[in-house]
C-alpha positions as a Markdown table, in Angstrom:
| # | Residue | x | y | z |
|---|---|---|---|---|
| 1 | Unk | 27.5 | -28.8 | 4.9 |
| 2 | Unk | 26.7 | -25.6 | 3.1 |
| 3 | Unk | 24.1 | -23.3 | 4.3 |
| 4 | Unk | 23.0 | -20.7 | 1.6 |
| 5 | Unk | 23.1 | -17.1 | 2.6 |
| 6 | Unk | 19.8 | -15.8 | 2.2 |
| 7 | Unk | 19.7 | -11.9 | 1.8 |
| 8 | Unk | 16.5 | -9.9 | 2.4 |
| 9 | Unk | 15.3 | -8.4 | -0.3 |
| 10 | Unk | 13.5 | -5.0 | 1.2 |
| 11 | Unk | 16.7 | -4.0 | 3.1 |
| 12 | Unk | 16.3 | -1.1 | 5.2 |
| 13 | Unk | 18.4 | 0.9 | 2.4 |
| 14 | Unk | 15.8 | -0.3 | -0.5 |
| 15 | Unk | 13.1 | 0.8 | 1.5 |
| 16 | Unk | 14.8 | 4.3 | 2.0 |
| 17 | Unk | 15.6 | 5.0 | -1.9 |
| 18 | Unk | 12.0 | 3.7 | -2.6 |
| 19 | Unk | 10.6 | 5.9 | 0.0 |
| 20 | Unk | 12.6 | 8.5 | -1.7 |
| 21 | Unk | 11.6 | 7.8 | -5.3 |
| 22 | Unk | 7.7 | 8.1 | -4.0 |
| 23 | Unk | 7.7 | 11.6 | -2.8 |
| 24 | Unk | 9.0 | 12.6 | -6.4 |
| 25 | Unk | 6.2 | 13.5 | -8.3 |
| 26 | Unk | 6.1 | 14.0 | -12.3 |
| 27 | Unk | 7.3 | 15.7 | -14.2 |
| 28 | Unk | 10.7 | 15.3 | -13.0 |
| 29 | Unk | 13.5 | 18.5 | -13.2 |
| 30 | Unk | 16.6 | 18.9 | -11.6 |
| 31 | Unk | 15.5 | 19.5 | -8.3 |
| 32 | Unk | 14.1 | 15.2 | -8.1 |
| 33 | Unk | 16.6 | 14.5 | -9.3 |
| 34 | Unk | 19.0 | 15.7 | -7.1 |
| 35 | Unk | 17.2 | 14.6 | -4.5 |
| 36 | Unk | 16.8 | 11.2 | -5.9 |
| 37 | Unk | 20.3 | 12.0 | -6.5 |
| 38 | Unk | 21.5 | 11.8 | -2.7 |
| 39 | Unk | 19.8 | 8.6 | -2.0 |
| 40 | Unk | 20.2 | 6.6 | -4.3 |
| 41 | Unk | 23.7 | 7.2 | -4.3 |
| 42 | Unk | 24.5 | 7.2 | -0.5 |
| 43 | Unk | 23.0 | 3.3 | -0.2 |
| 44 | Unk | 23.0 | 1.4 | -3.9 |
| 45 | Unk | 26.3 | -0.4 | -2.7 |
| 46 | Unk | 24.4 | -1.5 | 0.2 |
| 47 | Unk | 22.0 | -3.2 | -1.7 |
| 48 | Unk | 21.8 | -6.1 | -2.5 |
| 49 | Unk | 21.1 | -8.2 | -6.1 |
| 50 | Unk | 17.7 | -8.2 | -6.6 |
| 51 | Unk | 17.4 | -4.5 | -4.9 |
| 52 | Unk | 19.6 | -2.8 | -7.1 |
| 53 | Unk | 17.6 | -4.5 | -9.8 |
| 54 | Unk | 14.5 | -3.3 | -8.5 |
| 55 | Unk | 16.4 | 0.3 | -7.9 |
| 56 | Unk | 17.5 | -0.1 | -11.6 |
| 57 | Unk | 13.0 | 0.3 | -12.6 |
| 58 | Unk | 12.9 | 3.8 | -10.2 |
| 59 | Unk | 15.5 | 4.9 | -12.5 |
| 60 | Unk | 13.9 | 3.6 | -15.4 |
| 61 | Unk | 10.5 | 5.7 | -14.2 |
| 62 | Unk | 12.8 | 9.2 | -13.8 |
| 63 | Unk | 13.3 | 8.9 | -17.3 |
| 64 | Unk | 10.6 | 8.3 | -18.1 |
| 65 | Unk | 8.7 | 10.9 | -16.9 |
| 66 | Unk | 11.5 | 13.7 | -17.0 |
| 67 | Unk | 10.4 | 17.3 | -17.5 |
| 68 | Unk | 13.4 | 17.6 | -20.4 |
| 69 | Unk | 15.1 | 14.2 | -22.0 |
| 70 | Unk | 18.2 | 15.8 | -21.6 |
| 71 | Unk | 18.4 | 15.9 | -18.0 |
| 72 | Unk | 18.5 | 11.7 | -18.0 |
| 73 | Unk | 22.6 | 12.0 | -17.8 |
| 74 | Unk | 22.6 | 13.6 | -14.7 |
| 75 | Unk | 20.6 | 10.4 | -12.9 |
| 76 | Unk | 22.9 | 8.4 | -11.5 |
| 77 | Unk | 24.4 | 5.3 | -13.0 |
| 78 | Unk | 22.7 | 6.7 | -16.2 |
| 79 | Unk | 25.7 | 6.7 | -19.0 |
């Protein structure tokens, strides 16, 4: 018998990323990007698929609130 493995949606890593993002205020500059990157990059590989998708929404919001659009490539995961 196979048992489905269900991962928690809000792991401690995701909660830490969420808390970090919520502590930032737009317009986002290099300081906010650096703080977010430090947290996001260190925890990204611990997240399950759904948590990664939701964390990427934080990245999208960061991009939308940038003080200078030229800073977007400095956000972890943005090409």
